C-alpha positions in Angstrom: -34.6 47.9 127.2 -32.8 51.1 128.0 -33.6 54.0 125.6 -29.9 55.0 125.9 -28.6 52.0 124.0 -27.5 52.7 120.4 -28.5 50.7 117.4 -25.1 49.1 117.3 -25.6 48.1 121.0 -28.9 46.6 120.1 -27.4 44.5 117.3 -24.7 43.4 119.7 -27.3 42.3 122.2 -29.1 40.2 119.5 -26.0 38.1 118.9 -24.3 38.3 122.3 -25.4 34.8 123.4 -23.7 33.3 120.3 -20.7 35.6 120.4 -19.4 35.5 124.0 -15.6 35.9 123.7 -13.2 33.4 125.0 -12.0 34.7 128.3 -9.4 33.8 130.9 -10.4 33.6 134.6 -8.7 33.1 137.9 -11.5 30.8 139.0 -11.5 28.3 136.2 -13.4 28.5 132.9 -15.5 31.6 132.5 -19.2 31.3 133.1 -22.3 33.5 133.2 -22.2 36.0 136.2 -23.6 34.5 139.3 -24.6 35.8 142.7 -24.2 32.4 144.2 -22.5 32.5 147.6 -18.8 31.8 147.3 -18.2 33.4 143.9 -17.5 37.1 143.3 -17.5 38.0 139.6 -15.4 40.8 138.2 -15.2 42.0 134.6 -11.7 43.4 134.0 -9.6 44.6 131.2 -7.2 42.0 129.9 -4.3 44.4 130.1 -4.8 45.3 133.7 -4.2 41.9 135.3 -1.4 43.2 137.5 0.4 41.2 140.3 -0.4 44.2 142.6 -4.1 43.5 142.0 -3.8 39.8 142.3 -2.4 40.4 145.8 -5.6 42.4 146.6 -7.8 39.7 145.2 -6.1 37.1 147.4 -6.7 39.3 150.5 -10.2 40.0 149.5 -11.0 36.3 149.0 -9.5 35.4 152.4 -11.3 38.2 154.2 -14.7 37.6 152.6 -14.5 33.8 152.1 -15.3 34.1 148.4 -13.5 33.1 145.2 -13.0 35.9 142.7 -14.0 35.0 139.2 -11.9 37.5 137.2 -13.1 37.6 133.7 -10.8 39.4 131.4 -11.9 41.2 128.2 -10.8 43.7 125.6 -13.0 46.8 125.8 -15.3 46.1 122.8 -16.0 42.5 124.0 -16.6 43.7 127.5 -19.2 46.2 126.4 -21.0 43.5 124.3 -21.1 41.1 127.3 -22.1 43.8 129.7 -25.0 45.0 127.5 -26.2 41.4 127.2 -26.1 41.1 131.0 -28.1 44.3 131.5 -30.8 43.0 129.2 -30.9 39.6 130.9 -30.8 41.0 134.5 -27.9 38.7 135.5 -24.9 40.9 136.1 -21.4 40.7 137.6 -20.6 42.1 141.0 -18.1 44.7 139.8 -17.0 46.2 136.4 -13.9 48.0 135.3 -14.8 50.4 132.5 -12.6 52.4 130.0 -13.8 55.9 131.0 -17.3 57.3 130.2 -19.5 54.3 130.8 -20.2 55.2 134.5 -22.2 58.3 133.7 -23.8 56.6 130.7 -25.0 53.7 132.8 -26.0 55.9 135.6 -28.3 57.7 133.3 -29.8 54.5 131.9 -30.3 53.1 135.4 -27.8 50.2 135.0 -25.2 51.5 137.5 -25.7 51.7 141.3 -25.2 54.9 143.2 -22.3 54.6 145.6 -23.1 57.7 147.5 -24.2 55.9 150.6 -20.9 54.1 150.8 -19.0 57.4 150.1 -20.9 59.1 152.9 -20.0 56.4 155.3 -16.4 55.6 154.3 -15.2 58.4 152.1 -13.4 60.4 154.7 -11.4 57.4 156.0 -10.3 56.4 152.5 -9.6 59.9 151.3 -12.4 60.0 148.8 -13.1 62.4 147.1 -10.6 64.8 148.7 -7.5 62.8 147.6 -8.7 62.1 144.0 -7.9 64.5 141.2 -11.1 66.6 140.7 -11.6 65.5 137.1 -11.9 61.9 138.2 -14.7 62.6 140.6 -16.7 64.8 138.1 -16.5 62.1 135.4 -17.9 59.4 137.8 -20.8 61.4 139.2 -24.3 62.1 138.1 -26.8 64.5 139.5 -24.7 65.1 142.6 -24.1 61.4 143.4 -21.0 59.2 143.0 -21.5 56.2 140.7 -18.0 55.1 140.1 -14.4 55.4 141.5 -11.4 56.0 139.3 -8.8 53.3 139.3 -6.2 54.7 136.9 -5.9 58.3 135.8 -3.8 58.6 132.6 -3.0 61.0 129.9 -1.3 61.0 126.5 2.1 62.6 125.8 5.2 62.3 123.7 7.6 59.3 123.9 10.8 59.5 121.9 14.0 57.6 121.2 16.7 59.7 122.7 19.5 58.1 120.6 17.6 58.7 117.3 16.9 62.3 118.1 20.5 62.9 119.1 22.0 61.2 116.1 19.7 63.3 113.8 20.6 66.5 115.7 16.9 67.0 116.6 15.7 68.8 119.7 12.7 67.4 121.6 9.7 69.1 120.0 7.3 71.2 122.1 4.9 72.5 119.4 3.1 71.0 116.4 5.4 72.9 114.0 8.5 71.6 115.8 7.0 68.1 115.9 6.5 68.0 112.1 10.0 69.3 111.5 11.5 66.7 113.8 9.4 63.9 112.2 10.7 64.9 108.7 14.3 64.8 109.9 13.9 61.5 111.6 12.2 59.7 108.7 14.9 57.9 106.8 16.5 54.5 106.3 13.3 52.6 106.9 12.5 54.5 110.1 9.5 56.7 110.4 9.6 59.9 112.4 6.4 59.0 114.2 3.8 56.2 114.4 0.1 57.2 114.9 -2.6 55.1 116.5 -5.7 53.9 114.6 -7.7 54.0 117.9 -10.0 57.0 117.6 -9.4 58.0 121.2 -6.0 59.2 120.2 -7.6 62.1 118.4 -8.3 63.9 121.7 -4.9 65.4 122.6 -4.7 67.1 119.2 -8.2 68.5 119.5 -7.6 69.7 123.1 -4.4 71.4 122.0 -6.3 73.1 119.2 -8.8 74.5 121.7 -11.7 72.5 120.4 -14.9 72.0 122.5 -16.4 68.6 121.5 -20.0 69.5 122.4 -21.6 72.5 123.9 -25.1 71.6 125.2 -26.1 75.3 125.4 -25.5 76.1 121.8 -25.6 72.6 120.3 -22.3 73.2 118.6 -20.2 70.2 117.8 -16.4 70.2 117.5 -16.2 74.0 117.7 -14.5 76.0 116.4 -14.9 73.7 113.5 -12.0 75.2 111.6 -9.7 74.3 114.5 -11.0 70.8 114.6 -10.4 70.4 110.9 -6.9 71.7 111.3 -6.2 69.2 114.1 -7.5 66.2 112.3 -6.0 67.1 108.9 -2.6 67.7 110.6 -2.6 64.1 111.8 -3.7 62.7 108.4 -1.0 64.8 106.6 1.7 63.3 108.7 0.8 60.0 107.1 -0.4 60.8 103.6 1.2 64.1 102.7 4.5 64.3 104.6 5.0 60.5 104.7 6.6 60.7 108.1 4.2 58.1 109.6 2.9 54.7 108.3 -0.7 54.1 107.6 -2.3 52.7 110.8 -3.8 49.2 110.6 -7.5 49.1 111.5 -8.0 46.7 114.4 -9.1 46.5 118.0 -5.4 46.5 119.1 -3.9 49.9 120.1 -0.3 48.5 120.5 0.8 49.0 116.9 2.8 52.2 117.4 4.4 50.9 120.6 5.6 47.8 118.7 7.1 49.9 115.9 8.7 52.2 118.5 10.2 49.2 120.4 11.5 47.7 117.1 13.2 51.1 116.4 11.1 51.6 113.3 9.5 54.8 114.6 11.4 57.5 116.5 8.4 59.0 118.3 4.9 58.0 119.4 2.2 59.7 121.3 0.8 57.5 124.0 0.2 56.9 127.6 1.8 55.1 130.5 0.3 51.8 129.4 3.1 51.5 126.8 6.0 52.0 129.3 6.1 48.5 130.5 5.8 46.8 127.0 8.7 49.1 125.8 10.8 48.2 128.9 10.2 44.5 128.4 10.7 44.2 124.6 13.5 46.7 124.2 15.2 47.2 127.6 18.2 48.9 126.1 16.2 51.6 124.3 17.1 55.0 125.6 13.5 56.2 126.2 12.6 59.9 126.6 9.2 61.2 127.8 8.3 64.9 127.1 5.4 67.1 128.2 2.4 67.3 126.0 2.7 69.3 122.8 1.4 72.8 122.4 -0.6 74.4 119.7 -3.2 77.0 120.9 -2.7 75.6 124.3 -0.5 73.0 126.0 -2.8 70.3 127.2 -3.8 66.7 126.9 -6.9 64.6 127.5 -7.8 62.8 130.8 -8.1 59.1 130.3 -8.0 56.1 132.5 -10.4 53.6 133.9 -13.0 53.5 136.7 -15.0 50.8 138.5 -18.7 50.7 139.0 -21.3 48.4 140.6 -24.2 47.3 138.3 -27.6 48.3 139.7 -28.7 44.7 140.0 -25.6 43.4 141.6 -26.7 41.2 144.5 -23.9 42.1 147.0 -22.9 45.7 146.7 -21.3 45.7 150.2 -18.7 43.2 148.9 -18.3 45.2 145.7 -17.6 48.3 147.7 -15.1 46.4 149.9 -13.2 45.4 146.7 -13.1 49.0 145.5 -11.8 50.2 148.8 -9.0 47.6 148.9 -7.8 48.1 145.4 -7.6 51.9 145.5 -5.4 52.4 148.6 -2.3 54.5 148.1 -0.1 51.4 148.9 -1.8 49.4 146.1 -1.5 52.4 143.7 2.2 52.6 144.3 2.7 48.9 143.9 0.9 48.9 140.5 3.0 51.9 139.4 6.3 50.2 140.4 5.1 47.1 138.5 3.8 48.6 135.3 4.4 52.4 135.3 0.6 53.1 135.5 -0.6 56.5 136.6 -3.0 56.9 139.4 -5.8 59.3 140.5 -4.8 60.2 144.0 -3.3 63.6 144.5 -0.9 62.2 147.1 0.3 59.6 144.7 1.8 62.2 142.4 3.9 63.6 145.3 5.4 60.2 146.4 9.2 60.1 146.3 9.0 56.9 144.2 6.9 58.7 141.6 9.0 61.9 141.6 12.3 59.9 141.2 11.4 58.2 138.0 11.8 60.5 135.0 9.1 59.0 132.8 6.5 58.7 135.5 7.2 62.2 136.8 6.6 63.8 133.4 3.3 62.0 133.1 2.3 62.9 136.6 3.1 66.5 136.1 0.9 66.5 133.0 -2.2 65.2 134.9 -3.4 68.7 136.1 -3.4 69.8 132.4 -5.5 66.7 131.4 -9.0 67.6 130.3 -12.1 65.4 130.1 -13.1 65.4 126.4 -16.5 63.6 126.6 -18.3 64.8 129.7 -20.9 66.8 128.0 -21.6 64.0 125.5 -21.8 61.4 128.3 -24.4 63.5 130.2 -26.7 63.2 127.1 -26.7 59.4 127.5 -25.5 59.1 123.9 -21.8 58.4 124.4 -22.1 55.0 122.7 -23.4 56.5 119.4 -20.9 59.3 119.6 -18.0 56.9 120.0 -19.2 54.8 117.1 -19.4 57.7 114.8 -16.1 59.2 116.0 -14.3 55.9 115.3 -15.7 55.8 111.7 -14.8 59.4 111.0 -11.3 59.1 112.5 -10.4 56.0 110.5 -11.9 57.5 107.3 -9.5 60.4 107.6 -6.4 58.7 109.0 -6.5 55.4 107.1 -8.6 56.1 104.0 -7.3 59.7 103.6 -10.7 61.4 103.3 -10.6 65.2 103.6 -10.9 66.1 107.3 -13.4 68.9 106.5 -15.8 66.6 104.8 -15.6 63.9 107.4 -16.0 66.2 110.3 -19.0 67.9 108.6 -20.7 64.6 108.2 -19.8 63.6 111.8 -21.3 66.9 113.1 -24.5 66.3 111.2 -24.9 62.8 112.4 -24.0 63.6 116.0 -26.3 66.6 116.0 -29.2 64.3 115.2 -28.9 62.0 118.1 -27.6 64.6 120.6 -30.8 66.5 120.3 
């Protein structure tokens, strides 16, 4: 058993056999991972089953004479299943992960180094030279590449142009302007903004406040603490003090704000490109605006997105690497962007005419150089799982239960300080 697994992870493992989620698969009913010839098992996020990727799968199947068993999960369920697989030794051929797991599993010995493949094929595929530097750093450990970024995303401001115009509100650029706009837009059953219950949505605010999540040299957590408290309390006050945002609903679903926005019950949301396509589909006549990230101490946002890695015990890493190469070409990136609005990690992608010509995508693409990795130093301790669990508890205590941010952050820092040592 890996020493890097958290207590929550161990509990998940204990019940994983009895709690395997119901999945959908492109190769019939889901089954345990198998290295049997003819089946190539991929663990994938349920929201990323794009037609552009189905086309890659079809080509991959034909070229390699295999059938891809695409098992689709929500992130918490995927982690539960994956940890059970690591414990049993029976693993899938390839895994898509939500950002952060690659380094964690490299440290614990559960991810395979891809450096030999990069040394052989990297120049031809433009890796790492054509990938945004932050995406290479976050998927490497001790000088070796363990994962390849599939999507590079960030969080910024989406707004209803009509609502802002009718209220005489300018698009906000700072926290102060944002609060002022939200107040003016909250009326007649419409909220100025809808915030997300998902704890990862705390990071743009903390980054804009100039907060360093963890400094391994000093051991400081969420420093300067006063700025971290300000950032977290500002979000809670939007809900509980200023009443310009509804109380988020605790769930594993992060689409709540998008649904309120699409239903015209919220004038603004802070989100990423994953919500562009749902908005377009559910409210095609909504006059959508996308603005650069807000500014407080700095104008910035957090780097997000997903990567792919090969489990250390995967039986056919050559096939896994072939899949990675096929699904990360510039042509596939562009096809996925046209289909869904997703942002991509290649530097050359951001300069494509089809990207520059679309207002919403262009704003997101221009924000990527200002996107910062918020969990790298924590990941390198091997304690990201515990950190994320505690962050989720703390964030929801403040946003949903209205606990004072100073108290919640103090407790978080104490707990995190214990396991980060």
